[in-house]
C-alpha positions, 0 to 999 in steps of 0.5 A: 582801119583798113577801110579808112586807109583804103578810102582816104589815107591811101590813093585810090585808082584815078583819084590823083588823076581826077584831082589834077585834071578835073575842072575847067581851070588849073588849081594855082598853089597860091589859092591854098592857105592855112586857116585855124580850122585846117590846123584843127584838122591837121591836129586830129589827123596827126594825133590819130596817126601817131597813136596808131603807130605807137600802139600797133595792132594791140590798140584797146583804149577808148580811141578805137571804140569811138565812132570817129575812128572805130573799126566798124564805122570807118566809113563815117570818118571817111565821109566826115574828113572829106566834108571838113576838107572840102567844105567852108571853114567852121568854128571850133565849137561847130567842129567839136559838136560834129566830133561829139556827134560822130562819137555816137553818144559815148561821153568818154570817147568824145571827151578823149578825142576832143581832148587831143584837140584842146590840149594841142591848141592850149599848148600852142597858146601857152608856149607861143608861135614856136609850137605852131611852127614846130607842129607844121614842120613835124607833119612831114614825119607822119609819112614815115610812121607805120604799125609793126609789119605794115606799110606806112599809115599815111601815103603822100598820094592819098587824099589826106596825104595830099591835103597835108602836103598842100598845107605844109607847102602853103605854110612854108610860103608865108612870111613871118608877119603872115605866120604871126597874123595866122597865130592871132587868128588861131587864138581868136578861133579858140576863144570864139569857139568857147572851148576849154582853152579859153578857161585855161589861158593865163591872163598874162599870157594873153596880154603878152600875145597881144603885145607881141602881135601889135604892129603885125599887118593882118592884111598880109595874110589872105584871110581875116576875121571877116573872111572866116568862111573863106573858100580855097579853090578846091572848096569852091569847086566842091561848093559849085558842084553842090550848087549846080545839083541843087539848081536842078533839084527844086526840093533842095534848092536854096532861095535865090537870095541865099544862092546869090550871097553864096556866089558872091562869097565864092567870088570874094575868095576866088576872083578868077573862079569864073564858074561862079558867074555861070552859077549866078547866071542860072540863079538869075534865070530861075527868078527871071532876072534877065539883066542879071543873067546877061551880066553874069554870062558876059562876066563869064566870057570876060573873066574866062578870057582873062584867066585863060591868057593868065594861065595859058602856059600853066596847062598844055590843054588850056586852049582846048578847055577854053574853046569847049567853055566858049562853045557852051557859053555861046549856046547859053547866050543863044538861048537867052537871046531866043527867050528875048525874041532876038532872033538875029542875035541868037542866030549869030551867036549860035553860028559861032558856037557851031563853028567852034564845035566843027573845028574840034569835032564836038558832036554833042555840042553840034546836036545841041546847036541843031536843036536850038537852030530848029527853035529859031527857024520860022519855016515849019517845013525846015523845022521838021527837017532839022528835027528829023536830022537831029534824031538821025544824027543823035541815034548814029552818035548814040546820044539817046537823050538828045534823040528822045528830046528831038522826037518829043519836039517833033511830036509837039510840032506835028500836033500843032500843025494838025497831024492825025492824033494816031500818028502823033502818039505813034511818034511819042511812043518812039520817044517813050521806047528810047527813054525806057531802053536807056532809062532816062526817067526825066524824059519819061516824065516829060513824055507823060506830061506831053501826053497830058497836054495832047489829050487836053488839047484834043478834048479828052480830059479823062485821058488827061487826068489818067496821065496826071495820075501816072505822073504823080505816082512816079510813072509806074516806078515807085522809086521815082516821083515828080512832086518836087520838080517842075513837072510836078508843079505843071501837073498839079496846076493842071489837076487844080484846073480840072477840079475847078472845071468840075466845081470841086473848089475845096480840092482846088484850093487845097492843091493851090495851097500845096503848090504855094508851099512847095514852089513859092521860092522858085519863080520859074515854077511859081509862074505856072501855079500863079497862072492856073490860080488866076484863070480859076479865079477869073472863071469863077468870078465871071460866072458869079458876076463878080466883076471886080474880082474878075478884073483883078484876075485879068490884071494879074494874068497880064503880067504872066500872059498878055494874050490870055489876059486880053482874051479874058478881058473880052470875055468879061466885056461880053458877059457884062453886056458890052458887045461893042467893047468885046467885039473890038478886043476880039477882032484885034485878037483875031487879026493877031492870030491870022497874022502870026499863026506860028506864035498863036495857040490854036485853042486861043484862035478857036476861042476867039472865033467862038466868043465872036459868034456868041457876041453876035448871037446875043446881038441877034445877028445870027447870020454873022454869028453862024459864020464865025461858028463855022470858021471855028468848027473848021479850024477845030476839025483841022487840028482835031480839037474835039472839045472846041469843035463840040462847043461850036456845034452846040452853038450852031444848034442853038442858032438853029433853034432860034431860027425855028429849026428845032428838029435839026437843032435836036439832032445836032445836040444829041449827036455831040452829047456823048463827047460833052458828057464824057469830057466836058466841064460841069458848066458846059455839060449843064449848058448842053443839058439846058439846050437839049431840054429846050430842043426837046420842048421845041420839037414837040407838037402842041397839037398832040397833048400826050406827046407834048406832056411827055416832052415837057416832063422829059425837059423838066428832068433834063432841066433839073440836071442842068440846074444842079450843075449850074448851082455847083458850078456857081453860075447864078445867072444860068440858074435863074434862066433854068428856073424861069423855064422850069416855072413856065413848064410847071405852069403849062402842066398845071403844077402850081406848087413847083411853079411857085417854088421856082418863081420864088427861087428866081425872085430871090436870086434876082434880088441878089444878082439883078438881070442886066436889061442889055443881057439876054439870059436865054442864050446858050 
């Protein structure tokens, strides 16, 4: 009992202060009302306090043995009472079930406790409205009850004491007609709960109650039957806190539709509860409902202004609270304009937030604004200066979260600008040091995710895979994992792409199925795996020459990333042999990349140059093709894109082979083979093996039969490795090309059996996938 009294019945340090000063708005008394559910809670509390006071310290009946009020499990009742007071109203049947559950499976204990509730409600039903009035008036006497030699069992400043006082005050403010309507609702509450009261009610009494209630105005009471789950202001605050927590916990988040219905219910109960509009804004942002997000944020501004003017005399610090809310609301509006690309509007709103923050010396808001200012700045040198200033100021003000976040943004900026990888990872190590020093697990995970992206950009897929494993296993901490968060969706999607690159499509679709199950209702995360899925489907369909499936994937990608969709459409046209159409799309993309370098991904720019070179190679315009490959190589060297640089060098080696320079082609191919074999995809490794075989064969001297035969046998082995890779990567057109060369080599060495086998496989594949006359199968 002592534990229960210390938690709920007696005040705890700071509890009263937090109750009166917490939140953005004051708690107006007219937002508290008496409901049948709260009357049931008052009955339980009253019976307990009276029982304890009468029996003193010698209580030995079943009541003290129950889970609800037992000595061992007083914590359970503390949590239960807090939940019942703060949560929306429940039906009588639900309340009884929870009481029985708390009784720990003891039927006699549950029957005793529920009996108090049923008996009191039955008495109110049989004896009329006067019993309800007398009961509410008797609640003040509970504060005077105490066990022998002890302090009062109920304190006015405790959580339960405050609840009782609010209910008594709200009941005293009701008119006679409102009390009558409340009594009618109480009778309906009992009947709908299917309690024992319904069976014991006399029919004549019920008819008499109906006659007495006739003519009463139900609308005089603030709650009605259709609003049986109405929330008071304090309940709305509690519910809002749960909604905000779930908004950042994807595993426990409600669906957007359910959350929006809950927001509407909050606003219906408390029209001036402006924080609900902010929750609606976050919900709209999660599902990319931009119109709803803007509307909710504007409603937040308008309603808060109205509420501040209405209550400016009720709370001395209302102006300061309103200014703080306006500052952060302005930051959110600036971020929204930034998402839309409305730079001028975002800058104007951000300047207003900075002005308000400077007036009140709000350094935290100023640092947030500084980071957003760096996002809006177009000059790269100014962005770097702003981020450096943010890191310094955040460190001085002891804001490690903002400092670490600014360091990560600075790292990303420098990586995109082409800074040496060693310096980039040095900056990232500083962020990781801050995260570990101040224990910021979300930024530790963000750091690993950024490392994963950087290794992938630098063409080191093995290191990228290592960081993915660290993220999925909690960044080295077994108590922390990111499976159910946004980072989990990112790294799992990237893992699916890596498996697709290695031809492990069974694993790919298992991972995608897992992503669909976990993140199907969270649109901001669903876009991530949807993008990865469509890229995988496109690459697979392109190699299989399934043009319809590839077109479908491009159409789906266009809704997610238009630039990526346009680039892949050009690749599709190139593969289909439409050099003119492919060249047109690629030239448009190349012009866009050169005109808008700040908004263009460097990998896309390099990929466009690479694809243009391949188009001109297929058209036998080797000089133009070589110029594009050299531009691609230069760009990749500047930004340290090792994998893309390797692919450019292999294409240059292929051009050298076509220009009858086999020795140079072989030397260049052997130079880049370690990078390709270590970090390249299965398809690119097979292409490199195929090119190596052709270079080995072309470099051999036909005048020396022994050397020629050794080169042929070596090339046949290399072609066998390439053939296996193309088959696993599902590239039948490249399989045909390898088979064609193998048949020629087997014929040259006089191995007719293997020659015929390769010829037969080639013919079977050619019947399934006919060769396009405009397509050159022996291109790299």
